[in-house]
N, C-alpha and C positions, 0 to 999 in steps of 0.2 A: 195056150195059143188060141184055141177056139173061143174062150171067154173074152180074151183081149179083142179079138176081131168083132165080137158081138158088141162090146162096149164102144169101140170106135165107130162101128156102123150106127149105133144109137146116137152118138154125137153128130155124125154126118147127116143122118136123117132129121134129127132135131133141128139142126141149123138150116137144113134145106126147107123144112116146114116153116120155120120162123121167117126166113127171107122170102120164101114164095108167097106167104100170106101177107106179111107186113109190107114189103115193097110192092107186092101185087096190089095191095089196097091203094098205093100211090099211083100205080099204072092205071088201075081201073077208074080211079077218081079222074084222071086226065082224060081217059077214053069216054067216060060218061058225062063229061062236062061239069064235074064237081059234085056228083051225087053222093060220093062216099063222105066227103067233107074232111077237113083237117082233124076235127074231133074224132070222127070215125076211124081215121088212120091211126091215131094215138091209141084208141081203145082196142083196135085189132092187135097192135103190138103187145099191149098189156095182157089181153085175154089169151093170146096164143102162147105167151111165155107161161102164164098160169097153167094152161092145159098141159104144156110140155113138161113142166116141173112134176106134175102128178103122174104123167104118162111114162116119163123116162128117168125120173129121179132115182128110182131103185135100181136102175140098170147102170147108168153112167154118171149119175149125179146131175144130169141135165144142165151142164155148164153152158153149152151152145154159144159160147162167147170166149175168145182167147183171153180177154181181160179178166174174166171171172176165173178161168183156169190159172192164170198167173197169180191172181190174188189168193186163191186157195193154196197154191204152192208156197207163196211167201208167208202165209199164215201157218205153215207146217201141217196143212190138212190134205196135201196131195203129193204123191211121190214124183221126184224129179224126172224119172225115166218116162213118165206118161205125159209130161207137159208138151213136148213137141208133137208126138202123135195126135194128141187131142187137138192142138191148134191146127194141124194139117187137115184133120178130118172136118173140123168146123169150117175152115176156109174152102175146102172142096165142096161141102154141102151148100155153102153160100153161092159159090160160083155156078154150080149146077142149077140152082134155083133161078138165078138171074138170067143165065143163058137160056133156060127153058122158057121163061117169061118173054124174053126177046124173040125167041124162035116162034112162039105161038101167037103172041099179040103184037109184035113189032116194037119199035122204039117209041116210047111215050113217057113223058114226065121224067126224063133222064133215068128211066128205069128205077126210080126211087132212090137215086144217089143222094148221099148227104152232102150238102153244099152250104158254105157260109152265106149268110144274108149279105146282099150288096147294098151299101149306102153311098149315094152319090157316085155310083158306078164302081165303087171299090169294095171288094169282099172283106168282111170283118174277120180276117184270118186269126189274128192273135186273140181277139175277144172270144172267138169261138173255140180256140184252143183252151183258154182258161175255163170256158163254160163246159167243155167236154170233160176236162179234168174234174171239175166240181160235180157234174152229173154222175160220173162213174164212181167218184169217191162216195157219194151218197148211196148209189146202188150197191157197191161192194160192202160198204159198212152195214147196210141193212141185211144183205145176204149172209154175211158172217155172223151177225147177231141172231138171225132167225133159223139159220141152218146148222148151227153148231151148239145151240143151247139145250134147254130141257126138251124132252120128247114132246111135251105138249105144244111147243112152238112149231114142231115139224108138221103138225096137222095143218097149220095155216101158212106154211112157207110159200106155197104157190100163189095164194091170194095176196100175201104181202108183197112178194117180189113183182108179180104182175101189176099190182096196184101202183108200186113205185115207178115202174117203167111207163105205165100209162100216164101217170101224173107228170113225170118229167117230160114226156113227149108232148103233152098238151101245152105246157108253158114254154118249153125251150125248143120244140120242134121248128117253129117259124124262124128261129135265129140260126141254129147250127144244124138242125135235122135231128138232134138228140140221138146220136148213134149209140154211144157207150159201148160199142162193139166193133172191133176192127174187121171181123168177118162180114158183118152186116153191111159195112161200107165198101168192102172189097168187091163183092159180087156185082152190085149195081155199077160201080166205077168201071169194071172190066166190060160189062155188057153194054154200057152206054158210051164208053171211050172217054168219059169225062172224069179227069183226075184232078180237077181244081181243088187245091189245098188238101189233097187226099191225106197227106202226111199227118195232119192234125187229128184225123180220125183213127190213126194208128197210135201216135204218141200220146194224145190226150187220154184215151181210155186206159192205156197201160199204166201211165203215171198215176192217174186217179185211183186205179185199183190198188196199186202199191201203197199209196198214201193212206188208204183206208185201213190197212193192216195194223200199223202202230196205234191208230186211234181206237180200233176195236180191242186190241190187247190191253190198252190202258183202261178203257171202260170196263172190260171184262174183269180185270184184276181188281178194280175199284169195287165192282159189284160183289166179288168174292170176299173181299176184305170186310165190307159192310155186313155181309151175311154171317161172317165168322164172329163179328164183334158181339 
C-alpha cells in the first residue's frame, strides 16, 4: 500500500511539473510579450519530459500522460488494476498545476489551453482531431520501441521521448497545440474555462496511442523474425 501511494504520488508530481512548466511557458510568453517564443515553449515541453523520464522512470515509469498509460496497458506492459489510479493521479497533477498558475499569475494566454487553429473564424476541429491521433501514434510508437527493447535503448529513452515531443510541438503546436496528453489539456481547460473542442484532446490521444500498439507489435515481431533467420 505504501509503495502504491508512492508510485501514484510520483505520477501526480510528474504531471504537475510537466503542466506547470509547459503551460507555464505559454502563460509567461503572454505576460512577457512573446519573450519565450513558440520554439521556446516546444523545447520546454520536450526538455521537461526528458528530465522527468530520468527522474521518475524508476519509480512509476514516468507515464505522466493517460494516453501513454492506456498504450502500455494495451501493449500488455501495464496491469489493468493500475490504469484508472494512474489516470486520476495524472489528471489531479495537471489540475493542481493549472489552478496554481491561475492563482499566482492570473488568466493569461488561455492558461496554455490546447485549442484548434481558426481559419476564416472556424476552428479546424476535425483536422486537429486527425492531427492529434497521428501525433500521439508517433509518440506512443516511439515510446514502446525505446522503452521495451534492449537495455542499451533505456539509457537514451528520456532523450528520444523528449526529442519527439519537442519536435512534434514545434511543427504541430501552431495548428492543434500538440497536446498528445488528455491531462495536459484538462488542466488549462478547467483553469481558463475554455473548453473549445476539448473532446478532441481526449479522444485523439487515446485513439492514437491504441493504434500505435499493433504497429509496434508488428514491427517488433518482424525484427525478431529477421534476427532469428
